[in-house]
Residue, then its C-alpha position, 0 to 999 in steps of 0.5 A: m540486535s546489538d553487537q554487544k548482545s551478539l558478542a555476549y552469546l559468542s563468549e558464552l559459546e566459547n565458554a561452553y566449548e571450553a567447559l565441555v571439550g577442554a575441562g570435561a575432556l569430551p570429544p570435540p564436535k565435528l565442525g562444518w566448513l565455511p568457504g573463506v572462513g574454515p571450520r566453525l560451529v554456528l549458533r544462529l540468533l533469531a528474534d522469533a525462535s522460542q527454543l533451541d533447534s539444532q540441525r546437521h550438515q552432512q557432506l555429499v561424500r559420506g564416510l563409512h561411519d555414522g559420525a564421520h561427516a556430521s556437523a551441527e548448527c544451532s538456532v536460538g531465540v535472543g530471549q533464551p538464556a545465553r549460557r544454557a543455550s550455548f551449552l545445549c548447542v555444543g552438547e548437541a554438536i558433540a552428540w552429532g559427531l558421536d552418532a549422527t543417526e540418533g534422533p533429536h530427542a536423544r541428542r537433547s537429553y544428552a546435551t541437557n545431561l551435560w548442562w546439568s553436569y558442567g553448567s548451572p541449572s536454572s528455572q528452565d531445568l526445574h520446569a523440565i524435571d517437574r514436567v516429566q515427574a508430573n507425567p511418569h506414564l510417558s516414555l523416557l525415550g523418543k525420536s522427535v524433540s518433545p516437552q519431555s526431552e530435556g527432563n528425560a535427561l534424568f534417565l541418562h543422569f541415573l545411568e551415570r551414577q548407577l553404572s559408571a564411576q567415570s567423570p560426569a557424562a562419560f558413560g552416556t558419551t560411551l553409549f552414543a559412541v558405541a552406537a555409531g555403526a558402519h553403513a554400506r556405500p552409497a547410503w544417503q540416509w542414516n540408519n539408527e541401528p543400533d541405537w544407544m538403548d540397544v547398546l545399553r541392553h546388550s552390555l547387560p549380562n542378561k539383557q532384557r531381564d537386567l534392563a527390566d531391573l534397571l528400569g525398575d531401579f530408575s522408577v524407584a530413584r525418580a520416586l524418591l526425587g523432590n520432597r521425598q529426597t533424603a541425604g543419599d538420594w540424588p545429592e547432585l540434584d538437590w537443586a531440583r528438590p522443590v519441584g521433583g516430586i512424582r505424580f501418584e495415580w492413586r493415594v489410598p488408605f490401607s484401611s480402605l482395602p480391598r480395592n481394584l485400581a487402574p491408571d488414568h492414562p495407559i503407560e508408554p514403554t519405559g514409562s511408570s505408574y505409582i500408587w501410594i498406600d497410607l498404612d493407617r490402622i494396620t496390625p502386626q499380623q496384616s499383610l498386603g495381597f498384590d494381584a496385577h494384570w496388564e495388556r499383552p504383549v508387553s511386560f511390567k516390572w513391579v517394585v514396592l517400597l516400605l517407607g518410614a515417617s520421614g520418607e526413608v526407605l525401610r525395605r524394598l520388595d521386588v516382584p520377580y520379573l517375568e518376561s512373557a507374563d501378563q499377570q503377577q501375584a505377590t504377598f508383602e509381609h512385615i509392613h507394620g511400623g512403616k508409614a506408607l507403601l509405594i507401588c512402582g510399576t514400569n512398562i518394559g515395552g517390546v512385542s516379544l522376547h526377540h523384538p524389544f522396545d525400539p524408540d525409533l519405531e513411532p508411534w508405539e502403543p501404551h498399555s494399561y493395567t489393573l491392580h487388586l490390593g487386599v488385606l491378608 
């Protein structure tokens, strides 16, 4: 590798550090110690690496805090864009320092959200968003890095704009920092309890019920990304408009009801499913009958949107969330005048009220549903 290319990557690493830690005022990453050199953040350039890989270096003398002695080292292929790789490297290093127990999936999502907030999203980010929008049935969370990890930064991005008025990425940073727990000596392996999702759940007044509503809100927000995006939806993600459209399980005309529908794939915890109903040949007196059944022990959150001719939301119809139910019925009236109905269903996960979904306990089980739709 030429010295010129090496210096270019080094320059981008310094720029990323300055943008996130200097201008962004994010906490600096824990720096490892190289004998004879001093503290350093390492970016290794490999000829055969196809994507970023970060590793932690932990000192043998452990502190009482999950982020006390963790530093990051990143490896990236020389063919990867230097600026993006550098932002992700510094972002994951910051995540290591905040809470070293969080898994690779969470760190990658956190770092990608930093890149979207402080960097310049590229075609790789378009592919990442397109991938998660094409597979909404997959979980937003996870333990290991997967093809979904970068695109799942959408959820952190949503939480920032929904729950925080702070600077970009400050809310996600707070979740990671609070999730860092104390552990007893001697402890040679970190225990990711609580994780950042536990912190989010316990920060909500009604915990599981409010989390279900929040996941329902996200299912609606991501449904409006892309070509159905209006001026007030995701303005900071306007660059994703060409590819951000959600995948529907079914698209059926209202005139074809009644029908029984089921998804192609079962829904993983925090994943969602979407059904589009074109409102053709509907009279003012007609309503939609909704009868959903799903597999125990999980619960589902259901939201129905009445959309106008330009894709704008005319009305939102929430099915009340029931924590321990496996079926729900509802009637949706006054739907004449709209162009379509969009049904959004989200698997909240968990095995009981006292054992909510934990992304660290892999593998988890997806669950399916059946939906009967009729004309009333």
